[in-house]
mmCIF file of the C-alpha atoms, coordinates in Angstrom:
data_MODEL
# 
_entry.id   MODEL 
# 
loop_
_atom_site.group_PDB 
_atom_site.id 
_atom_site.type_symbol 
_atom_site.label_atom_id 
_atom_site.label_alt_id 
_atom_site.label_comp_id 
_atom_site.label_asym_id 
_atom_site.label_entity_id 
_atom_site.label_seq_id 
_atom_site.pdbx_PDB_ins_code 
_atom_site.Cartn_x 
_atom_site.Cartn_y 
_atom_site.Cartn_z 
_atom_site.occupancy 
_atom_site.B_iso_or_equiv 
_atom_site.pdbx_formal_charge 
_atom_site.auth_seq_id 
_atom_site.auth_comp_id 
_atom_site.auth_asym_id 
_atom_site.auth_atom_id 
_atom_site.pdbx_PDB_model_num 
ATOM 1   C CA . MET A 1 1   ? 283.481 -15.691 -6.431  1.00 0.00 ? 1   MET A CA 1 
ATOM 2   C CA . GLY A 1 2   ? 280.037 -16.374 -4.965  1.00 0.00 ? 2   GLY A CA 1 
ATOM 3   C CA . CYS A 1 3   ? 280.953 -20.053 -4.541  1.00 0.00 ? 3   CYS A CA 1 
ATOM 4   C CA . HIS A 1 4   ? 284.063 -19.174 -2.505  1.00 0.00 ? 4   HIS A CA 1 
ATOM 5   C CA . LYS A 1 5   ? 282.016 -16.851 -0.297  1.00 0.00 ? 5   LYS A CA 1 
ATOM 6   C CA . ALA A 1 6   ? 279.402 -19.533 0.239   1.00 0.00 ? 6   ALA A CA 1 
ATOM 7   C CA . ILE A 1 7   ? 282.088 -22.034 1.257   1.00 0.00 ? 7   ILE A CA 1 
ATOM 8   C CA . ALA A 1 8   ? 283.640 -19.508 3.632   1.00 0.00 ? 8   ALA A CA 1 
ATOM 9   C CA . PHE A 1 9   ? 280.327 -18.821 5.307   1.00 0.00 ? 9   PHE A CA 1 
ATOM 10  C CA . SER A 1 10  ? 279.614 -22.564 5.526   1.00 0.00 ? 10  SER A CA 1 
ATOM 11  C CA . GLN A 1 11  ? 282.959 -23.160 7.252   1.00 0.00 ? 11  GLN A CA 1 
ATOM 12  C CA . GLU A 1 12  ? 282.354 -20.286 9.653   1.00 0.00 ? 12  GLU A CA 1 
ATOM 13  C CA . ARG A 1 13  ? 278.899 -21.672 10.443  1.00 0.00 ? 13  ARG A CA 1 
ATOM 14  C CA . ARG A 1 14  ? 280.439 -25.022 11.399  1.00 0.00 ? 14  ARG A CA 1 
ATOM 15  C CA . GLY A 1 15  ? 282.916 -23.202 13.615  1.00 0.00 ? 15  GLY A CA 1 
ATOM 16  C CA . LEU A 1 16  ? 280.159 -21.287 15.322  1.00 0.00 ? 16  LEU A CA 1 
ATOM 17  C CA . HIS A 1 17  ? 278.179 -24.483 15.811  1.00 0.00 ? 17  HIS A CA 1 
ATOM 18  C CA . THR A 1 18  ? 281.190 -26.104 17.486  1.00 0.00 ? 18  THR A CA 1 
ATOM 19  C CA . ALA A 1 19  ? 281.690 -23.075 19.743  1.00 0.00 ? 19  ALA A CA 1 
ATOM 20  C CA . TYR A 1 20  ? 278.005 -23.139 20.627  1.00 0.00 ? 20  TYR A CA 1 
ATOM 21  C CA . ASN A 1 21  ? 278.134 -26.793 21.664  1.00 0.00 ? 21  ASN A CA 1 
ATOM 22  C CA . GLN A 1 22  ? 281.270 -26.190 23.741  1.00 0.00 ? 22  GLN A CA 1 
ATOM 23  C CA . LYS A 1 23  ? 279.631 -23.270 25.483  1.00 0.00 ? 23  LYS A CA 1 
ATOM 24  C CA . LEU A 1 24  ? 276.551 -25.365 26.186  1.00 0.00 ? 24  LEU A CA 1 
ATOM 25  C CA . LYS A 1 25  ? 278.663 -28.095 27.828  1.00 0.00 ? 25  LYS A CA 1 
ATOM 26  C CA . VAL A 1 26  ? 280.479 -25.535 29.987  1.00 0.00 ? 26  VAL A CA 1 
ATOM 27  C CA . ASP A 1 27  ? 277.187 -23.974 31.123  1.00 0.00 ? 27  ASP A CA 1 
ATOM 28  C CA . GLU A 1 28  ? 275.648 -27.356 31.890  1.00 0.00 ? 28  GLU A CA 1 
ATOM 29  C CA . ALA A 1 29  ? 278.737 -28.358 33.909  1.00 0.00 ? 29  ALA A CA 1 
ATOM 30  C CA . ALA A 1 30  ? 278.457 -25.102 35.843  1.00 0.00 ? 30  ALA A CA 1 
ATOM 31  C CA . GLY A 1 31  ? 274.814 -25.789 36.598  1.00 0.00 ? 31  GLY A CA 1 
ATOM 32  C CA . SER A 1 32  ? 273.373 -22.920 34.566  1.00 0.00 ? 32  SER A CA 1 
ATOM 33  C CA . GLY A 1 33  ? 271.756 -25.195 31.970  1.00 0.00 ? 33  GLY A CA 1 
ATOM 34  C CA . PRO A 1 34  ? 270.906 -24.460 28.354  1.00 0.00 ? 34  PRO A CA 1 
ATOM 35  C CA . GLN A 1 35  ? 268.054 -22.096 29.225  1.00 0.00 ? 35  GLN A CA 1 
ATOM 36  C CA . ARG A 1 36  ? 270.463 -19.591 30.777  1.00 0.00 ? 36  ARG A CA 1 
ATOM 37  C CA . MET A 1 37  ? 273.329 -19.930 28.363  1.00 0.00 ? 37  MET A CA 1 
ATOM 38  C CA . ASP A 1 38  ? 274.773 -16.964 26.517  1.00 0.00 ? 38  ASP A CA 1 
ATOM 39  C CA . VAL A 1 39  ? 272.906 -16.611 23.207  1.00 0.00 ? 39  VAL A CA 1 
ATOM 40  C CA . CYS A 1 40  ? 275.787 -14.789 21.550  1.00 0.00 ? 40  CYS A CA 1 
ATOM 41  C CA . ALA A 1 41  ? 276.192 -17.596 19.006  1.00 0.00 ? 41  ALA A CA 1 
ATOM 42  C CA . GLN A 1 42  ? 272.619 -17.154 17.817  1.00 0.00 ? 42  GLN A CA 1 
ATOM 43  C CA . GLU A 1 43  ? 273.133 -13.426 17.366  1.00 0.00 ? 43  GLU A CA 1 
ATOM 44  C CA . ILE A 1 44  ? 276.262 -14.124 15.326  1.00 0.00 ? 44  ILE A CA 1 
ATOM 45  C CA . TRP A 1 45  ? 274.410 -16.632 13.148  1.00 0.00 ? 45  TRP A CA 1 
ATOM 46  C CA . LEU A 1 46  ? 271.649 -14.095 12.523  1.00 0.00 ? 46  LEU A CA 1 
ATOM 47  C CA . ASP A 1 47  ? 274.170 -11.357 11.707  1.00 0.00 ? 47  ASP A CA 1 
ATOM 48  C CA . LYS A 1 48  ? 275.973 -13.643 9.278   1.00 0.00 ? 48  LYS A CA 1 
ATOM 49  C CA . ALA A 1 49  ? 272.672 -14.668 7.676   1.00 0.00 ? 49  ALA A CA 1 
ATOM 50  C CA . GLU A 1 50  ? 271.819 -11.016 7.098   1.00 0.00 ? 50  GLU A CA 1 
ATOM 51  C CA . VAL A 1 51  ? 275.231 -10.492 5.484   1.00 0.00 ? 51  VAL A CA 1 
ATOM 52  C CA . CYS A 1 52  ? 274.583 -13.482 3.231   1.00 0.00 ? 52  CYS A CA 1 
ATOM 53  C CA . LEU A 1 53  ? 271.198 -12.052 2.231   1.00 0.00 ? 53  LEU A CA 1 
ATOM 54  C CA . SER A 1 54  ? 272.749 -8.680  1.438   1.00 0.00 ? 54  SER A CA 1 
ATOM 55  C CA . MET A 1 55  ? 275.256 -10.447 -0.834  1.00 0.00 ? 55  MET A CA 1 
ATOM 56  C CA . GLY A 1 56  ? 272.628 -12.578 -2.537  1.00 0.00 ? 56  GLY A CA 1 
ATOM 57  C CA . LEU A 1 57  ? 273.953 -15.810 -0.971  1.00 0.00 ? 57  LEU A CA 1 
ATOM 58  C CA . CYS A 1 58  ? 270.588 -17.435 -0.330  1.00 0.00 ? 58  CYS A CA 1 
ATOM 59  C CA . GLN A 1 59  ? 271.726 -20.998 0.377   1.00 0.00 ? 59  GLN A CA 1 
ATOM 60  C CA . PRO A 1 60  ? 274.202 -20.131 3.187   1.00 0.00 ? 60  PRO A CA 1 
ATOM 61  C CA . ALA A 1 61  ? 271.588 -17.743 4.613   1.00 0.00 ? 61  ALA A CA 1 
ATOM 62  C CA . ARG A 1 62  ? 268.978 -20.498 4.638   1.00 0.00 ? 62  ARG A CA 1 
ATOM 63  C CA . GLN A 1 63  ? 271.319 -22.878 6.449   1.00 0.00 ? 63  GLN A CA 1 
ATOM 64  C CA . LEU A 1 64  ? 272.223 -20.316 9.104   1.00 0.00 ? 64  LEU A CA 1 
ATOM 65  C CA . LEU A 1 65  ? 268.622 -19.263 9.633   1.00 0.00 ? 65  LEU A CA 1 
ATOM 66  C CA . ALA A 1 66  ? 267.329 -22.828 9.846   1.00 0.00 ? 66  ALA A CA 1 
ATOM 67  C CA . GLU A 1 67  ? 269.912 -23.675 12.508  1.00 0.00 ? 67  GLU A CA 1 
ATOM 68  C CA . THR A 1 68  ? 269.314 -20.470 14.440  1.00 0.00 ? 68  THR A CA 1 
ATOM 69  C CA . HIS A 1 69  ? 265.555 -20.937 14.385  1.00 0.00 ? 69  HIS A CA 1 
ATOM 70  C CA . ARG A 1 70  ? 265.856 -24.525 15.617  1.00 0.00 ? 70  ARG A CA 1 
ATOM 71  C CA . VAL A 1 71  ? 268.147 -23.608 18.507  1.00 0.00 ? 71  VAL A CA 1 
ATOM 72  C CA . ALA A 1 72  ? 266.127 -20.522 19.434  1.00 0.00 ? 72  ALA A CA 1 
ATOM 73  C CA . VAL A 1 73  ? 262.930 -22.564 19.623  1.00 0.00 ? 73  VAL A CA 1 
ATOM 74  C CA . GLU A 1 74  ? 264.659 -25.173 21.802  1.00 0.00 ? 74  GLU A CA 1 
ATOM 75  C CA . LEU A 1 75  ? 265.894 -22.466 24.187  1.00 0.00 ? 75  LEU A CA 1 
ATOM 76  C CA . GLY A 1 76  ? 262.628 -20.548 24.178  1.00 0.00 ? 76  GLY A CA 1 
ATOM 77  C CA . ASP A 1 77  ? 264.434 -17.421 22.965  1.00 0.00 ? 77  ASP A CA 1 
ATOM 78  C CA . LYS A 1 78  ? 261.498 -15.488 21.485  1.00 0.00 ? 78  LYS A CA 1 
ATOM 79  C CA . LYS A 1 79  ? 263.657 -12.596 20.340  1.00 0.00 ? 79  LYS A CA 1 
ATOM 80  C CA . ALA A 1 80  ? 265.901 -14.849 18.249  1.00 0.00 ? 80  ALA A CA 1 
ATOM 81  C CA . VAL A 1 81  ? 262.907 -16.812 16.953  1.00 0.00 ? 81  VAL A CA 1 
ATOM 82  C CA . ALA A 1 82  ? 261.203 -13.604 15.813  1.00 0.00 ? 82  ALA A CA 1 
ATOM 83  C CA . ARG A 1 83  ? 264.349 -12.276 14.184  1.00 0.00 ? 83  ARG A CA 1 
ATOM 84  C CA . SER A 1 84  ? 265.023 -15.564 12.371  1.00 0.00 ? 84  SER A CA 1 
ATOM 85  C CA . LEU A 1 85  ? 261.437 -15.652 11.085  1.00 0.00 ? 85  LEU A CA 1 
ATOM 86  C CA . LEU A 1 86  ? 261.794 -12.093 9.822   1.00 0.00 ? 86  LEU A CA 1 
ATOM 87  C CA . SER A 1 87  ? 265.032 -12.946 8.024   1.00 0.00 ? 87  SER A CA 1 
ATOM 88  C CA . LEU A 1 88  ? 263.412 -16.060 6.548   1.00 0.00 ? 88  LEU A CA 1 
ATOM 89  C CA . ALA A 1 89  ? 260.682 -13.794 5.181   1.00 0.00 ? 89  ALA A CA 1 
ATOM 90  C CA . VAL A 1 90  ? 263.367 -11.578 3.618   1.00 0.00 ? 90  VAL A CA 1 
ATOM 91  C CA . LEU A 1 91  ? 264.883 -14.717 2.112   1.00 0.00 ? 91  LEU A CA 1 
ATOM 92  C CA . ALA A 1 92  ? 261.493 -15.687 0.697   1.00 0.00 ? 92  ALA A CA 1 
ATOM 93  C CA . CYS A 1 93  ? 261.250 -12.274 -0.962  1.00 0.00 ? 93  CYS A CA 1 
ATOM 94  C CA . GLU A 1 94  ? 264.774 -12.614 -2.338  1.00 0.00 ? 94  GLU A CA 1 
ATOM 95  C CA . GLU A 1 95  ? 263.669 -15.879 -3.952  1.00 0.00 ? 95  GLU A CA 1 
ATOM 96  C CA . GLN A 1 96  ? 260.430 -14.218 -5.146  1.00 0.00 ? 96  GLN A CA 1 
ATOM 97  C CA . ASN A 1 97  ? 258.383 -16.562 -2.974  1.00 0.00 ? 97  ASN A CA 1 
ATOM 98  C CA . TYR A 1 98  ? 255.994 -13.750 -2.095  1.00 0.00 ? 98  TYR A CA 1 
ATOM 99  C CA . ALA A 1 99  ? 253.203 -16.095 -0.998  1.00 0.00 ? 99  ALA A CA 1 
ATOM 100 C CA . GLN A 1 100 ? 255.387 -17.675 1.713   1.00 0.00 ? 100 GLN A CA 1 
ATOM 101 C CA . ALA A 1 101 ? 256.725 -14.391 3.099   1.00 0.00 ? 101 ALA A CA 1 
ATOM 102 C CA . PRO A 1 102 ? 253.446 -13.184 4.727   1.00 0.00 ? 102 PRO A CA 1 
ATOM 103 C CA . ILE A 1 103 ? 253.102 -16.492 6.596   1.00 0.00 ? 103 ILE A CA 1 
ATOM 104 C CA . LEU A 1 104 ? 256.553 -16.059 8.125   1.00 0.00 ? 104 LEU A CA 1 
ATOM 105 C CA . LEU A 1 105 ? 255.887 -12.378 8.834   1.00 0.00 ? 105 LEU A CA 1 
ATOM 106 C CA . ASP A 1 106 ? 252.664 -13.176 10.691  1.00 0.00 ? 106 ASP A CA 1 
ATOM 107 C CA . LYS A 1 107 ? 254.565 -15.595 12.945  1.00 0.00 ? 107 LYS A CA 1 
ATOM 108 C CA . ALA A 1 108 ? 257.273 -12.999 13.574  1.00 0.00 ? 108 ALA A CA 1 
ATOM 109 C CA . ARG A 1 109 ? 254.662 -10.305 14.231  1.00 0.00 ? 109 ARG A CA 1 
ATOM 110 C CA . ALA A 1 110 ? 253.008 -12.455 16.891  1.00 0.00 ? 110 ALA A CA 1 
ATOM 111 C CA . LEU A 1 111 ? 256.295 -12.578 18.844  1.00 0.00 ? 111 LEU A CA 1 
ATOM 112 C CA . GLY A 1 112 ? 257.104 -8.878  18.466  1.00 0.00 ? 112 GLY A CA 1 
ATOM 113 C CA . GLY A 1 113 ? 260.309 -6.991  19.085  1.00 0.00 ? 113 GLY A CA 1 
ATOM 114 C CA . VAL A 1 114 ? 261.892 -3.571  19.488  1.00 0.00 ? 114 VAL A CA 1 
ATOM 115 C CA . GLU A 1 115 ? 261.387 -0.559  17.226  1.00 0.00 ? 115 GLU A CA 1 
ATOM 116 C CA . GLU A 1 116 ? 263.975 -1.638  14.629  1.00 0.00 ? 116 GLU A CA 1 
ATOM 117 C CA . PHE A 1 117 ? 262.295 -5.040  14.416  1.00 0.00 ? 117 PHE A CA 1 
ATOM 118 C CA . TRP A 1 118 ? 258.940 -3.426  13.588  1.00 0.00 ? 118 TRP A CA 1 
ATOM 119 C CA . TYR A 1 119 ? 260.632 -1.142  11.073  1.00 0.00 ? 119 TYR A CA 1 
ATOM 120 C CA . GLN A 1 120 ? 262.259 -4.042  9.238   1.00 0.00 ? 120 GLN A CA 1 
ATOM 121 C CA . LEU A 1 121 ? 259.082 -6.112  9.470   1.00 0.00 ? 121 LEU A CA 1 
ATOM 122 C CA . THR A 1 122 ? 257.098 -3.284  7.860   1.00 0.00 ? 122 THR A CA 1 
ATOM 123 C CA . LEU A 1 123 ? 259.579 -2.888  5.016   1.00 0.00 ? 123 LEU A CA 1 
ATOM 124 C CA . THR A 1 124 ? 259.530 -6.625  4.354   1.00 0.00 ? 124 THR A CA 1 
ATOM 125 C CA . THR A 1 125 ? 255.729 -6.718  4.486   1.00 0.00 ? 125 THR A CA 1 
ATOM 126 C CA . VAL A 1 126 ? 255.576 -3.925  1.910   1.00 0.00 ? 126 VAL A CA 1 
ATOM 127 C CA . ARG A 1 127 ? 258.047 -5.790  -0.287  1.00 0.00 ? 127 ARG A CA 1 
ATOM 128 C CA . ALA A 1 128 ? 255.936 -8.960  -0.100  1.00 0.00 ? 128 ALA A CA 1 
ATOM 129 C CA . VAL A 1 129 ? 252.701 -7.097  -0.892  1.00 0.00 ? 129 VAL A CA 1 
ATOM 130 C CA . VAL A 1 130 ? 254.240 -5.315  -3.876  1.00 0.00 ? 130 VAL A CA 1 
ATOM 131 C CA . GLY A 1 131 ? 255.819 -8.551  -5.088  1.00 0.00 ? 131 GLY A CA 1 
ATOM 132 C CA . GLN A 1 132 ? 252.439 -10.272 -5.316  1.00 0.00 ? 132 GLN A CA 1 
ATOM 133 C CA . ARG A 1 133 ? 251.433 -7.685  -7.955  1.00 0.00 ? 133 ARG A CA 1 
ATOM 134 C CA . ASP A 1 134 ? 247.957 -7.118  -6.579  1.00 0.00 ? 134 ASP A CA 1 
ATOM 135 C CA . PRO A 1 135 ? 246.191 -4.288  -8.505  1.00 0.00 ? 135 PRO A CA 1 
ATOM 136 C CA . ASP A 1 136 ? 245.382 -2.638  -5.164  1.00 0.00 ? 136 ASP A CA 1 
ATOM 137 C CA . ALA A 1 137 ? 248.847 -3.203  -3.708  1.00 0.00 ? 137 ALA A CA 1 
ATOM 138 C CA . HIS A 1 138 ? 249.512 0.529   -3.323  1.00 0.00 ? 138 HIS A CA 1 
ATOM 139 C CA . ILE A 1 139 ? 246.360 0.875   -1.182  1.00 0.00 ? 139 ILE A CA 1 
ATOM 140 C CA . LYS A 1 140 ? 247.473 -1.976  1.080   1.00 0.00 ? 140 LYS A CA 1 
ATOM 141 C CA . VAL A 1 141 ? 250.959 -0.485  1.281   1.00 0.00 ? 141 VAL A CA 1 
ATOM 142 C CA . ASP A 1 142 ? 249.512 2.874   2.291   1.00 0.00 ? 142 ASP A CA 1 
ATOM 143 C CA . GLN A 1 143 ? 247.513 1.244   5.089   1.00 0.00 ? 143 GLN A CA 1 
ATOM 144 C CA . ILE A 1 144 ? 250.531 -0.744  6.316   1.00 0.00 ? 144 ILE A CA 1 
ATOM 145 C CA . ILE A 1 145 ? 252.784 2.327   6.324   1.00 0.00 ? 145 ILE A CA 1 
ATOM 146 C CA . LYS A 1 146 ? 250.253 4.537   8.113   1.00 0.00 ? 146 LYS A CA 1 
ATOM 147 C CA . HIS A 1 147 ? 249.650 1.914   10.792  1.00 0.00 ? 147 HIS A CA 1 
ATOM 148 C CA . SER A 1 148 ? 253.363 1.388   11.467  1.00 0.00 ? 148 SER A CA 1 
ATOM 149 C CA . CYS A 1 149 ? 254.223 5.093   11.415  1.00 0.00 ? 149 CYS A CA 1 
ATOM 150 C CA . GLY A 1 150 ? 251.363 5.803   13.796  1.00 0.00 ? 150 GLY A CA 1 
ATOM 151 C CA . ALA A 1 151 ? 252.694 3.211   16.225  1.00 0.00 ? 151 ALA A CA 1 
ATOM 152 C CA . LEU A 1 152 ? 256.244 4.562   15.956  1.00 0.00 ? 152 LEU A CA 1 
ATOM 153 C CA . LYS A 1 153 ? 255.039 8.133   16.515  1.00 0.00 ? 153 LYS A CA 1 
ATOM 154 C CA . ARG A 1 154 ? 253.349 7.041   19.741  1.00 0.00 ? 154 ARG A CA 1 
ATOM 155 C CA . VAL A 1 155 ? 256.609 5.421   20.840  1.00 0.00 ? 155 VAL A CA 1 
ATOM 156 C CA . LEU A 1 156 ? 258.453 8.606   19.895  1.00 0.00 ? 156 LEU A CA 1 
ATOM 157 C CA . GLU A 1 157 ? 256.406 10.575  22.410  1.00 0.00 ? 157 GLU A CA 1 
ATOM 158 C CA . GLN A 1 158 ? 257.642 8.278   25.186  1.00 0.00 ? 158 GLN A CA 1 
ATOM 159 C CA . ARG A 1 159 ? 261.253 7.736   24.054  1.00 0.00 ? 159 ARG A CA 1 
ATOM 160 C CA . VAL A 1 160 ? 262.645 11.251  23.777  1.00 0.00 ? 160 VAL A CA 1 
ATOM 161 C CA . ASN A 1 161 ? 266.174 9.879   24.109  1.00 0.00 ? 161 ASN A CA 1 
ATOM 162 C CA . ARG A 1 162 ? 265.718 7.964   20.838  1.00 0.00 ? 162 ARG A CA 1 
ATOM 163 C CA . VAL A 1 163 ? 264.254 10.729  18.702  1.00 0.00 ? 163 VAL A CA 1 
ATOM 164 C CA . PRO A 1 164 ? 266.867 10.571  15.877  1.00 0.00 ? 164 PRO A CA 1 
ATOM 165 C CA . GLU A 1 165 ? 266.641 6.797   15.449  1.00 0.00 ? 165 GLU A CA 1 
ATOM 166 C CA . ILE A 1 166 ? 262.850 6.529   15.550  1.00 0.00 ? 166 ILE A CA 1 
ATOM 167 C CA . SER A 1 167 ? 262.471 9.653   13.402  1.00 0.00 ? 167 SER A CA 1 
ATOM 168 C CA . PHE A 1 168 ? 264.656 7.945   10.805  1.00 0.00 ? 168 PHE A CA 1 
ATOM 169 C CA . PHE A 1 169 ? 262.408 4.860   10.856  1.00 0.00 ? 169 PHE A CA 1 
ATOM 170 C CA . ILE A 1 170 ? 259.281 6.980   10.382  1.00 0.00 ? 170 ILE A CA 1 
ATOM 171 C CA . THR A 1 171 ? 260.779 9.096   7.602   1.00 0.00 ? 171 THR A CA 1 
ATOM 172 C CA . SER A 1 172 ? 262.121 6.020   5.804   1.00 0.00 ? 172 SER A CA 1 
ATOM 173 C CA . LEU A 1 173 ? 258.756 4.245   5.936   1.00 0.00 ? 173 LEU A CA 1 
ATOM 174 C CA . GLU A 1 174 ? 256.887 7.312   4.743   1.00 0.00 ? 174 GLU A CA 1 
ATOM 175 C CA . MET A 1 175 ? 259.301 7.638   1.833   1.00 0.00 ? 175 MET A CA 1 
ATOM 176 C CA . ARG A 1 176 ? 258.849 3.974   0.899   1.00 0.00 ? 176 ARG A CA 1 
ATOM 177 C CA . GLY A 1 177 ? 255.073 4.373   0.900   1.00 0.00 ? 177 GLY A CA 1 
ATOM 178 C CA . ALA A 1 178 ? 255.295 7.448   -1.306  1.00 0.00 ? 178 ALA A CA 1 
ATOM 179 C CA . ILE A 1 179 ? 257.666 5.694   -3.732  1.00 0.00 ? 179 ILE A CA 1 
ATOM 180 C CA . GLU A 1 180 ? 255.263 2.768   -4.143  1.00 0.00 ? 180 GLU A CA 1 
ATOM 181 C CA . CYS A 1 181 ? 252.381 5.185   -4.714  1.00 0.00 ? 181 CYS A CA 1 
ATOM 182 C CA . VAL A 1 182 ? 254.286 7.003   -7.465  1.00 0.00 ? 182 VAL A CA 1 
ATOM 183 C CA . ARG A 1 183 ? 255.278 3.729   -9.105  1.00 0.00 ? 183 ARG A CA 1 
ATOM 184 C CA . ALA A 1 184 ? 251.731 2.385   -9.014  1.00 0.00 ? 184 ALA A CA 1 
ATOM 185 C CA . LEU A 1 185 ? 249.908 5.505   -10.192 1.00 0.00 ? 185 LEU A CA 1 
ATOM 186 C CA . GLY A 1 186 ? 252.474 7.594   -12.038 1.00 0.00 ? 186 GLY A CA 1 
ATOM 187 C CA . GLY A 1 187 ? 252.453 5.816   -15.384 1.00 0.00 ? 187 GLY A CA 1 
ATOM 188 C CA . ASP A 1 188 ? 254.979 6.822   -18.041 1.00 0.00 ? 188 ASP A CA 1 
ATOM 189 C CA . PRO A 1 189 ? 256.545 10.320  -18.054 1.00 0.00 ? 189 PRO A CA 1 
ATOM 190 C CA . GLY A 1 190 ? 254.205 12.792  -19.730 1.00 0.00 ? 190 GLY A CA 1 
ATOM 191 C CA . GLU A 1 191 ? 251.245 10.400  -19.623 1.00 0.00 ? 191 GLU A CA 1 
ATOM 192 C CA . THR A 1 192 ? 247.881 11.997  -18.801 1.00 0.00 ? 192 THR A CA 1 
ATOM 193 C CA . LEU A 1 193 ? 246.512 10.801  -15.459 1.00 0.00 ? 193 LEU A CA 1 
ATOM 194 C CA . SER A 1 194 ? 243.151 9.076   -15.450 1.00 0.00 ? 194 SER A CA 1 
ATOM 195 C CA . SER A 1 195 ? 241.377 11.065  -12.727 1.00 0.00 ? 195 SER A CA 1 
ATOM 196 C CA . SER A 1 196 ? 241.631 14.036  -10.403 1.00 0.00 ? 196 SER A CA 1 
ATOM 197 C CA . GLU A 1 197 ? 241.790 11.627  -7.457  1.00 0.00 ? 197 GLU A CA 1 
ATOM 198 C CA . THR A 1 198 ? 244.854 9.956   -8.926  1.00 0.00 ? 198 THR A CA 1 
ATOM 199 C CA . THR A 1 199 ? 246.431 13.357  -9.502  1.00 0.00 ? 199 THR A CA 1 
ATOM 200 C CA . GLN A 1 200 ? 245.761 14.338  -5.892  1.00 0.00 ? 200 GLN A CA 1 
ATOM 201 C CA . ARG A 1 201 ? 247.286 11.154  -4.532  1.00 0.00 ? 201 ARG A CA 1 
ATOM 202 C CA . LEU A 1 202 ? 250.383 11.596  -6.650  1.00 0.00 ? 202 LEU A CA 1 
ATOM 203 C CA . MET A 1 203 ? 250.749 15.194  -5.534  1.00 0.00 ? 203 MET A CA 1 
ATOM 204 C CA . SER A 1 204 ? 250.469 14.061  -1.920  1.00 0.00 ? 204 SER A CA 1 
ATOM 205 C CA . ALA A 1 205 ? 253.092 11.346  -2.485  1.00 0.00 ? 205 ALA A CA 1 
ATOM 206 C CA . CYS A 1 206 ? 255.456 13.862  -4.081  1.00 0.00 ? 206 CYS A CA 1 
ATOM 207 C CA . GLU A 1 207 ? 254.999 16.203  -1.133  1.00 0.00 ? 207 GLU A CA 1 
ATOM 208 C CA . THR A 1 208 ? 255.839 13.323  1.209   1.00 0.00 ? 208 THR A CA 1 
ATOM 209 C CA . LEU A 1 209 ? 259.019 12.680  -0.764  1.00 0.00 ? 209 LEU A CA 1 
ATOM 210 C CA . ARG A 1 210 ? 259.971 16.342  -0.543  1.00 0.00 ? 210 ARG A CA 1 
ATOM 211 C CA . GLU A 1 211 ? 259.380 16.306  3.207   1.00 0.00 ? 211 GLU A CA 1 
ATOM 212 C CA . SER A 1 212 ? 261.337 13.054  3.510   1.00 0.00 ? 212 SER A CA 1 
ATOM 213 C CA . ALA A 1 213 ? 264.319 14.642  1.790   1.00 0.00 ? 213 ALA A CA 1 
ATOM 214 C CA . SER A 1 214 ? 264.174 17.549  4.213   1.00 0.00 ? 214 SER A CA 1 
ATOM 215 C CA . GLY A 1 215 ? 263.789 15.207  7.178   1.00 0.00 ? 215 GLY A CA 1 
ATOM 216 C CA . PHE A 1 216 ? 266.750 13.059  6.178   1.00 0.00 ? 216 PHE A CA 1 
ATOM 217 C CA . THR A 1 217 ? 268.877 16.161  5.695   1.00 0.00 ? 217 THR A CA 1 
ATOM 218 C CA . LYS A 1 218 ? 268.077 17.375  9.209   1.00 0.00 ? 218 LYS A CA 1 
ATOM 219 C CA . LEU A 1 219 ? 268.899 13.945  10.599  1.00 0.00 ? 219 LEU A CA 1 
ATOM 220 C CA . GLY A 1 220 ? 272.223 13.895  8.738   1.00 0.00 ? 220 GLY A CA 1 
ATOM 221 C CA . PHE A 1 221 ? 271.408 11.091  6.285   1.00 0.00 ? 221 PHE A CA 1 
ATOM 222 C CA . ARG A 1 222 ? 272.587 12.727  3.074   1.00 0.00 ? 222 ARG A CA 1 
ATOM 223 C CA . GLU A 1 223 ? 272.416 9.640   0.857   1.00 0.00 ? 223 GLU A CA 1 
ATOM 224 C CA . HIS A 1 224 ? 268.819 8.974   1.891   1.00 0.00 ? 224 HIS A CA 1 
ATOM 225 C CA . ALA A 1 225 ? 267.998 12.634  1.311   1.00 0.00 ? 225 ALA A CA 1 
ATOM 226 C CA . ALA A 1 226 ? 269.493 12.422  -2.189  1.00 0.00 ? 226 ALA A CA 1 
ATOM 227 C CA . GLU A 1 227 ? 267.414 9.313   -2.923  1.00 0.00 ? 227 GLU A CA 1 
ATOM 228 C CA . ALA A 1 228 ? 264.266 11.111  -1.790  1.00 0.00 ? 228 ALA A CA 1 
ATOM 229 C CA . HIS A 1 229 ? 265.111 14.055  -4.053  1.00 0.00 ? 229 HIS A CA 1 
ATOM 230 C CA . VAL A 1 230 ? 265.545 11.701  -7.030  1.00 0.00 ? 230 VAL A CA 1 
ATOM 231 C CA . GLU A 1 231 ? 262.209 9.975   -6.347  1.00 0.00 ? 231 GLU A CA 1 
ATOM 232 C CA . TYR A 1 232 ? 260.541 13.372  -5.936  1.00 0.00 ? 232 TYR A CA 1 
ATOM 233 C CA . ALA A 1 233 ? 261.865 14.481  -9.318  1.00 0.00 ? 233 ALA A CA 1 
ATOM 234 C CA . THR A 1 234 ? 260.602 11.232  -10.856 1.00 0.00 ? 234 THR A CA 1 
ATOM 235 C CA . GLY A 1 235 ? 257.131 11.807  -9.429  1.00 0.00 ? 235 GLY A CA 1 
ATOM 236 C CA . GLN A 1 236 ? 257.046 15.351  -10.782 1.00 0.00 ? 236 GLN A CA 1 
ATOM 237 C CA . ARG A 1 237 ? 257.522 14.250  -14.406 1.00 0.00 ? 237 ARG A CA 1 
# 
């Protein structure tokens, strides 16, 4: 089944590449040149690559991302370059290449993007940090989450028309940080915690999960709220 999907995506990629080249010729004939051409093809490639990643089809994703990155660099399309680098970092995590992911993330971070870009970049950074199994990973994760949430909260003050979306990003990141804290410090159910500081941090993480569940409910994200409730119950054991 996976093989058939990979072939289908490969065929679609070739079709998109052909359409891209045709569009480029039309634009050049019209005098607009490649720098002003419609970048719709790149967006499609990136969307398809993300679908491949979500399905575990790493090879088709790599091919799409490599092509998109090459074209985006040639056109000077920083947005597409940043997004392709971010997706390549996700791919690295999927392949458990956690040492390569931060390098790609740093390059993507230097180019920047909109709020959703920073949200996804933060989640991928956390995944890479946790994947490296550093004993202090939960401390690094906490710092990363706090920094990103602080930045998003400042944006929230200026973008009142995007309160639901940005509030979701903040709540989701806070929940992820709390989950990693519980996993790192919680130990086995019923196990006695090593210090009062550890107990305090776990209690704080559980409170964050409870607040996340409430926040998701208010925003209308019931599945996310249910997940937060489950993680809260796990932390309480």
